[in-house]
N, C-alpha and C positions, 0 to 999 in steps of 0.2 A: 607669579607671571596673571595679568589682567586677562579675564575672559569677556569675550563678545558682550554679555549679558551684563558684566560688571561695566563695562566701557561704554554701554547705551544708557545707567544708571547716573553715568556722570552728566550725562548732558540734559543742560537744563531747557526751557522754553523763552522764548523772549520776556521774561518780564521783568523789569527793573530798564529796560533801555528806553530811550525818548521817543518821543511819538512822533512820526513821521511832519516834515514840512509839508507846503505847498506841491501838490502834483504836478508834477513834473508834465512836459511835452512828451510826446511817444517820438522818436526819433527811429525810422528803419534799420534793421540787424542789432538793437539793443532790448535790451530785455525792460521792461520797465512797470511799476506798482500800478494798479489800474485802482478804482473807486467798484467794482464789482466783481473783479477776479482776484485779487489779492496781485496778482505780479501774470504779466503777458511778454511773447516775443511780439514787439514789433516788426513788421514787415512794410515792404510796398503796397500800393495802393490792388497796384495789378495781380499781383501775388495773390494777396489775401481775397480778392474777389474769388482766383482761378482754387484757391482752396476752400473758400464759400461754399462753391459750385462742384467743387469733388473732381476736378481736373488737374488738381498738384494735391496731394498728400498732404493734409493738416499735422505741421512740424513745428516746431524750435528749433530746427537746426541751425535757421540763417544767424541766429542770436550767439551761438556756441562759438564763440570767436576773443581771440583775446591778443589786442593790437592788430597787426597784419598777419596772424594767423588763425586758421579757422576748421575746428573740424571736418573731417572728411574730404580735406586737401590731400594730394599726395604729396611723398618725402621731397619731388622735385621742387615740388610748389612751395612747399616750408622753405627749405634750405636757400632758391634764388631770394626769398626776404631775409630769412634770420642767416646766412653764409653758410659754413661750413660748421660742425658739431667738433664743442670742446670734448665731450667724449661719448661713449657708446656701450649700450650695457645689454646683453640679451637678457630677454625675457623667456621666452620658448624660439621654436623653432620656428614661428612664424611673429613674432613679436618685440619690440626693441625699446628701450626707452634712448633719445638722445637731448643730451643739454649741451646749451646754446649759450653765453656770457654775453650782455650788452656790454659793448667799449663802451665806455665815458669814464669820463675824472673820476666818480665817487669810488671807495672801496668800501666795504665787498662791492663789485659788480650786480646790478638784479641780473636774471637769468630766467631762460625759458628751457621747462624738458617738458618735450613733446612723445608720448605713446605711438608708438605707430603699430598696425596689422597691417600685414600685405602691403606694406610701404602708403598707408593711407591713414592720416592723423586720429588716433581714437580718444586721447585723452591729452589734456597741455596744461599745464599752469608757469606763472609767472610770478617770481618769488623777487624778493631783497628790499632794495632801497629804490627812491622814487628814482624814473628812466628821466634823462634828461631831452630826449626825443619821446612824445605821444607812442606811448603801448601801453591799452588799458583794457578794462573790461565793462559794455553797458557805460559807457560816459563818464569809468569810474576813474583811478589812475593809484598806482601803489602812492601812499602815503597822506593820502584821502583821509578823512573824521570818519569814524562812523554814523556821526548823523548825514555825510555826504551817503554814506552806504542805505541808508534807511528810507532819506528821502527818494532817493533814485528806487531801490527794491523795494520797500517797507520792512517791515522785521521779519527777522528769518526765523523759519519753523521750530529750529534746533540750536543750540550754540554748545559746542564741545570739546574739552580739552585736544588743541593743536599738538602737533610735535614740536615740542620744545618746551620751556620755562617760560609762561607768561601768555603763551598762543590758545586763541578759540579760535576753531573751523565752527563758521556759518554758514545754515546748509536752509533751501530755499523748497524744502519738498513740492512737489512731486518732481523738482528740473534737479536737469543733472550739471547746481553749480554749486561752489561754497568759495567762501572766500575766509583766510586767515586775518586777523584781526590781533596786535597786539599794544596794548596802550593806550587803546582808544585810537588807534590807523589801522589801514588797509598797511601787510604785510606781503600778500599775495593774493592770486586768483586762479579757479580752478576751474573747468570745464573736462566735458567727458561724452563719448555718444558709445553706448554699447556696438552697433553694428557700425559707424564712423560713416557710413551710410545715408 
């Protein structure tokens, strides 16, 4: 059995990845690569002003969303967007994970897994083949190339073996985001927030 230290030893840095293309335009609600800070959460001008003046907390929570679902949304709001769950797994007395298949012609179906704590979304992922309806993360979609990921987010700080043969999980520290890639394409998105608020 692999220990945590041997698992982290298997991680690599961004060496060998292609260089980013032109700097993308920031869009509110998306993470974007920047020249001076590597990665930032773009917010609306008024929200940014409020954060700068201390009337709102500085946070990248506005960018922790995949498709129509966002971290800190309530269970009812998520299920209004995704419909009833296809599977429910209790994690502890306050926490459960719910799976939602996206109905479309392709098989296997893409799916969301949303983890709730006290009925508030604190983690989510979207996995599977490309979606027919737009559902992505920070301007990226399932099936996009790794070049599209690097152009939008820059190179990841770490690349670790993912769950499954040939899958690699890319992480941008200190941001609570990850993207699973396989064969040069996006297989899944993951976002989380410890407090969920």
